[in-house]
C-alpha positions, 0 to 999 in steps of 0.5 A: 526541497525534494527531501521535504516532499518525500517526508511529507508523502512518506508521513501521509502514507503512514497515516493512511496505512494506520487508518486502514489497519485500525478499520480492519483490526479494531471493530469499534472503528470499523462500525462507524467508518466501514463503507465502500467510499472509505475503502475507495478513498483510502486505497486510492490514496495508498495508490497515489501516494505510493506512486509519488513516493516512488517517483520522488525517491527514484530521483533523489540521490542523497538518501543513501540506504534509506532510498531502498526502504522508501522504495519498498514502502512506495511499491508495497503501498501501491501494490496493496490497492492494485492487488485488491483491484485485480483480486476483485476483477478476476473473481468477478470474471470467474463468478460470471463464467467469462474466465475458466481458470482455477481459482488459485490466481484469485487467491494469489492476489488476495494473499499479496493484498492482505499478507505480503504487501502489508508486511513489506510496507511495515518492513520498508516504513521501519527501515526508512525511519531507522535510516533517516533518523540515523542520518 
């Protein structure tokens, strides 16, 4: 039963991630959907599904090497939304003059959210699919 929940959560993560990538990378999708509510719902879904995948995968013993890839997928999905929130929070503090630090910290979270975590999500997702299909 636990494996079934992991697969459902993993599939939902793939669908949400694909929807976000379509909106960001294909202009015709973005003109109809791009709104703050879409990003909050999609990002929140990534965060919640990522956390669920992490907990379900950590408890499952019989996944073999797919367990590592599923954990990478879950951590990177949750990390995308958290990095976006931290990037905007630090930028807001710098802009308001409440935080006097170099802008490198804000850029760090931006790079994590837009480059590092999406790439690690794809690596984790592809590795998970390959290992689960092999099994």
